[in-house]
Backbone as a printed PyTorch tensor [residue, N CA C, xyz], in Angstrom:
tensor([[[-14.6950, -11.1870,  -7.3060],
         [-14.4640,  -9.7710,  -7.4840],
         [-13.8970,  -9.5620,  -8.8820]],

        [[-14.3660,  -8.5200,  -9.5340],
         [-13.8860,  -8.2590, -10.8880],
         [-12.5910,  -7.4490, -10.8450]],

        [[-12.0230,  -7.2420, -12.0140],
         [-10.7210,  -6.5600, -12.1110],
         [-10.7650,  -5.1280, -11.5450]],

        [[-11.8310,  -4.4040, -11.8410],
         [-11.9540,  -3.0190, -11.3670],
         [-11.9770,  -2.9650,  -9.8340]],

        [[-12.7790,  -3.8310,  -9.2240],
         [-12.8510,  -3.8460,  -7.7610],
         [-11.5120,  -4.2770,  -7.1600]],

        [[-10.8700,  -5.2600,  -7.7470],
         [ -9.5670,  -5.7180,  -7.2370],
         [ -8.5360,  -4.5900,  -7.2900]],

        [[ -8.5410,  -3.8160,  -8.3750],
         [ -7.6070,  -2.6970,  -8.5010],
         [ -7.8460,  -1.6650,  -7.4080]],

        [[ -9.0930,  -1.3500,  -7.1070],
         [ -9.4100,  -0.4060,  -6.0280],
         [ -8.9020,  -0.9490,  -4.6940]],

        [[ -9.1310,  -2.2230,  -4.4330],
         [ -8.6650,  -2.8430,  -3.1960],
         [ -7.1370,  -2.8000,  -3.1050]],

        [[ -6.4580,  -3.0790,  -4.2070],
         [ -4.9940,  -3.0190,  -4.2340],
         [ -4.4990,  -1.5980,  -3.9850]],

        [[ -5.1930,  -0.6170,  -4.5440],
         [ -4.8160,   0.7810,  -4.3280],
         [ -5.0240,   1.2040,  -2.8790]],

        [[ -6.0770,   0.7220,  -2.2380],
         [ -6.3030,   1.0110,  -0.8190],
         [ -5.1120,   0.5120,  -0.0100]],

        [[ -4.6950,  -0.7120,  -0.2620],
         [ -3.5680,  -1.2900,   0.4700],
         [ -2.2840,  -0.5130,   0.1960]],

        [[ -2.0540,  -0.1510,  -1.0510],
         [ -0.8530,   0.6160,  -1.4080],
         [ -0.8180,   1.9510,  -0.6680]],

        [[ -1.9520,   2.6300,  -0.5720],
         [ -1.9930,   3.9150,   0.1350],
         [ -1.7920,   3.7290,   1.6370]],

        [[ -2.3140,   2.6490,   2.1960],
         [ -2.0980,   2.3650,   3.6150],
         [ -0.6080,   2.1780,   3.8910]],

        [[  0.0340,   1.4220,   3.0390],
         [  1.4770,   1.1800,   3.2070],
         [  2.2640,   2.4600,   3.0180]],

        [[  1.8260,   3.2950,   2.0910],
         [  2.4690,   4.5950,   1.8890],
         [  2.3240,   5.4700,   3.1370]],

        [[  1.1290,   5.4630,   3.7520],
         [  0.9200,   6.2560,   4.9710],
         [  1.9110,   5.8400,   6.0580]],

        [[  2.1130,   4.5510,   6.2420],
         [  3.0680,   4.0750,   7.2380],
         [  4.4950,   4.4640,   6.8680]],

        [[  4.8750,   4.2700,   5.6130],
         [  6.2370,   4.5710,   5.1640],
         [  6.5590,   6.0540,   5.2730]],

        [[  5.5600,   6.8990,   5.0550],
         [  5.7830,   8.3430,   5.1010],
         [  5.7300,   8.9040,   6.5250]],

        [[  5.2960,   8.0770,   7.4910],
         [  5.1940,   8.5360,   8.8720],
         [  3.8750,   9.2040,   9.1900]],

        [[  2.9580,   9.1950,   8.2460],
         [  1.6500,   9.8120,   8.4620],
         [  0.8770,   9.0980,   9.5600]],

        [[  1.0490,   7.8080,   9.6640],
         [  0.4280,   7.0410,  10.7460],
         [  1.3660,   5.9160,  11.1640]],

        [[  1.0200,   5.2340,  12.2360],
         [  1.8480,   4.1550,  12.7630],
         [  1.0230,   2.8850,  12.9000]],

        [[  1.6120,   1.7520,  12.5920],
         [  0.9470,   0.4710,  12.8010],
         [ -0.3310,   0.3400,  12.0110]],

        [[ -1.4150,   0.0300,  12.7130],
         [ -2.7020,  -0.1620,  12.0420],
         [ -3.6230,   1.0360,  12.2120]],

        [[ -3.1010,   2.1460,  12.7170],
         [ -3.9400,   3.3350,  12.8530],
         [ -4.1320,   3.9700,  11.4840]],

        [[ -5.1740,   4.7390,  11.3500],
         [ -5.4770,   5.3560,  10.0620],
         [ -6.1380,   4.3530,   9.1560]],

        [[ -7.1930,   4.7280,   8.5080],
         [ -7.9370,   3.8130,   7.6520],
         [ -8.2760,   4.4910,   6.3460]],

        [[ -8.4850,   3.6760,   5.3360],
         [ -8.8320,   4.1890,   4.0200],
         [-10.0810,   3.4690,   3.5390]],

        [[-10.9430,   4.2290,   2.9130],
         [-12.1320,   3.6530,   2.2880],
         [-12.2610,   4.2250,   0.8860]],

        [[-12.9970,   3.5120,   0.0610],
         [-13.2470,   3.9660,  -1.3070],
         [-14.6310,   3.4970,  -1.7280]],

        [[-15.2530,   4.2900,  -2.5460],
         [-16.5660,   3.9390,  -3.0850],
         [-16.3640,   3.0100,  -4.2880]],

        [[-17.1500,   1.9600,  -4.3280],
         [-17.1800,   1.0850,  -5.5010],
         [-18.6410,   0.7530,  -5.7820]],

        [[-19.1640,   1.3360,  -6.8360],
         [-20.5770,   1.1840,  -7.2060],
         [-21.4610,   1.5570,  -6.0180]],

        [[-22.2580,   0.6330,  -5.5020],
         [-23.1650,   0.9440,  -4.3950],
         [-22.6150,   0.4430,  -3.0550]],

        [[-21.2890,   0.3080,  -2.9840],
         [-20.6580,  -0.2270,  -1.7740],
         [-19.4780,   0.6450,  -1.3510]],

        [[-19.0940,   0.4880,  -0.1070],
         [-17.8970,   1.1260,   0.4110],
         [-16.9000,   0.0180,   0.7270]],

        [[-15.6910,   0.1630,   0.2070],
         [-14.6040,  -0.7450,   0.5290],
         [-13.7660,  -0.0600,   1.5990]],

        [[-13.4720,  -0.7510,   2.6980],
         [-12.7610,  -0.1300,   3.8080],
         [-11.7860,  -1.1220,   4.4360]],

        [[-10.6740,  -0.5950,   4.9150],
         [ -9.6700,  -1.4350,   5.5550],
         [-10.2730,  -2.1540,   6.7570]],

        [[ -9.8090,  -3.3780,   7.0030],
         [-10.3200,  -4.1250,   8.1530],
         [ -9.7130,  -3.6280,   9.4630]],

        [[-10.3600,  -3.9750,  10.5310],
         [ -9.9380,  -3.5560,  11.8680],
         [ -8.6850,  -4.3150,  12.3060]],

        [[ -7.7350,  -3.5710,  12.8950],
         [ -6.5490,  -4.1370,  13.5550],
         [ -5.7670,  -5.1240,  12.6880]],

        [[ -5.5900,  -4.7980,  11.4160],
         [ -4.8540,  -5.6730,  10.5100],
         [ -3.6140,  -4.9320,  10.0010]],

        [[ -2.4270,  -5.4760,  10.2210],
         [ -1.2130,  -4.8120,   9.7230],
         [ -1.2440,  -4.6730,   8.2030]],

        [[ -0.8980,  -3.5050,   7.7200],
         [ -0.9790,  -3.2310,   6.2900],
         [ -0.0110,  -4.0810,   5.4780]],

        [[  1.1320,  -4.4300,   6.0440],
         [  2.0980,  -5.2320,   5.3030],
         [  1.6090,  -6.6450,   5.0180]],

        [[  0.6640,  -7.1330,   5.8050],
         [  0.1410,  -8.4860,   5.5730],
         [ -1.2440,  -8.4740,   4.9160]],

        [[ -1.7540,  -7.2950,   4.6050],
         [ -3.0970,  -7.1810,   4.0490],
         [ -3.1310,  -7.6280,   2.5880]],

        [[ -4.1980,  -8.3320,   2.2450],
         [ -4.4590,  -8.7940,   0.8860],
         [ -5.7780,  -8.1930,   0.4050]],

        [[ -5.9650,  -8.0350,  -0.9130],
         [ -7.2020,  -7.4330,  -1.4250],
         [ -8.4750,  -8.0930,  -0.8970]],

        [[ -8.4460,  -9.3990,  -0.7060],
         [ -9.6230, -10.1260,  -0.2300],
         [ -9.9920,  -9.7740,   1.2060]],

        [[ -9.0640,  -9.1680,   1.9440],
         [ -9.3030,  -8.8340,   3.3480],
         [-10.0580,  -7.5140,   3.5290]],

        [[-10.1290,  -6.7110,   2.4800],
         [-10.8350,  -5.4310,   2.5510],
         [-12.3280,  -5.7060,   2.7490]],

        [[-12.9210,  -5.0510,   3.7230],
         [-14.3500,  -5.2260,   4.0020],
         [-15.1770,  -4.4440,   2.9780]],

        [[-16.3440,  -4.9590,   2.6790],
         [-17.2690,  -4.3260,   1.7420],
         [-18.5910,  -4.0830,   2.4660]],

        [[-19.0650,  -2.8390,   2.4090],
         [-20.2940,  -2.4750,   3.1120],
         [-21.2560,  -1.7680,   2.1540]],

        [[-22.5490,  -2.0350,   2.2540],
         [-23.5010,  -1.3370,   1.3880],
         [-23.6100,   0.1400,   1.7880]],

        [[-23.7350,   1.0050,   0.7990],
         [-23.9060,   2.4270,   1.0960],
         [-25.3180,   2.7170,   1.6090]],

        [[-26.2690,   1.9370,   1.1760],
         [-27.6560,   2.1000,   1.6260],
         [-28.1570,   0.7600,   2.1450]],

        [[-29.1940,   0.8080,   2.9170],
         [-29.7840,  -0.4380,   3.4060],
         [-29.3750,  -0.7410,   4.8290]],

        [[-28.9990,  -1.9730,   5.0640],
         [-28.7050,  -2.4720,   6.4050],
         [-27.4420,  -1.8060,   6.9660]],

        [[-27.6360,  -0.7590,   7.7710],
         [-26.5390,   0.0250,   8.3390],
         [-25.6620,  -0.8580,   9.2120]],

        [[-24.4100,  -0.9850,   8.8300],
         [-23.4680,  -1.7690,   9.6130],
         [-23.2100,  -3.1650,   9.0900]],

        [[-23.9730,  -3.6060,   8.0960],
         [-23.7050,  -4.9390,   7.5550],
         [-22.4430,  -4.8720,   6.6930]],

        [[-21.7480,  -5.9740,   6.6250],
         [-20.5100,  -6.0130,   5.8510],
         [-20.2550,  -7.4180,   5.3360]],

        [[-19.4050,  -7.4890,   4.3180],
         [-18.9770,  -8.7530,   3.7450],
         [-17.4640,  -8.7960,   3.7610]],

        [[-16.9350,  -9.9830,   3.9410],
         [-15.4930, -10.1770,   3.9530],
         [-15.0760, -11.0150,   5.1430]],

        [[-13.8260, -11.4690,   5.1350],
         [-13.3590, -12.3380,   6.2050],
         [-13.0370, -11.6070,   7.5110]],

        [[-12.8630, -10.2920,   7.4420],
         [-12.4880,  -9.5120,   8.6220],
         [-13.4630,  -8.3650,   8.8490]],

        [[-13.6470,  -7.9930,  10.1130],
         [-14.5220,  -6.8650,  10.4420],
         [-13.9490,  -5.5750,   9.8810]],

        [[-14.8150,  -4.6530,   9.4610],
         [-14.3250,  -3.3610,   8.9730],
         [-13.7240,  -2.5410,  10.1080]],

        [[-12.9470,  -1.5480,   9.7450],
         [-12.3790,  -0.6170,  10.7060],
         [-13.4440,  -0.1560,  11.6920]],

        [[-13.0310,   0.0900,  12.9190],
         [-13.9730,   0.6010,  13.9130],
         [-14.4760,   1.9930,  13.5430]],

        [[-13.8290,   2.6380,  12.5970],
         [-14.2320,   3.9720,  12.1360],
         [-15.1750,   3.9090,  10.9370]],

        [[-15.7710,   2.7460,  10.6680],
         [-16.6090,   2.5850,   9.4820],
         [-17.7760,   3.5550,   9.4580]],

        [[-18.3410,   3.8890,  10.6270],
         [-19.4970,   4.8080,  10.6600],
         [-19.1210,   6.1770,  10.0950]],

        [[-17.9890,   6.6730,  10.4920],
         [-17.4800,   7.9570,  10.0270],
         [-17.3230,   7.9400,   8.5040]],

        [[-16.6800,   6.9130,   7.9850],
         [-16.4590,   6.7880,   6.5440],
         [-17.7830,   6.6480,   5.7890]],

        [[-18.6610,   5.7830,   6.2900],
         [-19.9420,   5.5450,   5.6250],
         [-20.8230,   6.7950,   5.6250]],

        [[-20.8750,   7.4960,   6.7380],
         [-21.7010,   8.7050,   6.8060],
         [-21.2030,   9.7830,   5.8460]],

        [[-19.8960,   9.8990,   5.6830],
         [-19.3460,  10.8550,   4.7140],
         [-19.7500,  10.4430,   3.2940]],

        [[-19.6180,   9.1680,   2.9770],
         [-19.9840,   8.7100,   1.6340],
         [-21.4700,   8.8810,   1.3600]],

        [[-22.2860,   8.6590,   2.3540],
         [-23.7220,   8.8580,   2.1940],
         [-24.0340,  10.3380,   1.9940]],

        [[-23.3080,  11.2050,   2.6710],
         [-23.5510,  12.6420,   2.5760],
         [-22.9610,  13.2950,   1.3420]],

        [[-22.0280,  12.6120,   0.6920],
         [-21.3670,  13.1650,  -0.4810],
         [-21.3890,  12.1720,  -1.6350]],

        [[-22.5390,  12.0770,  -2.2830],
         [-22.6550,  11.0850,  -3.3740],
         [-21.7150,  11.4000,  -4.5260]]])
């Protein structure tokens, strides 16, 4: 992963931790995704934000094989919602 992608992944984790600290969500509920080139980066399923590392963020193609992903952990169960929004709002 290059520096730009790593920074996006780090920012996703920082915002997740902020959501928990602010009381916006609890535990592993609430998910964040971000567009990176032709992919969607999204928080993994059932992973505590305090232990999350940039490498754990799932990567999914915006087009092509619907539901395919890369990474050590499965994407959030809400990936369809996030992906459909990104597809609808280029």
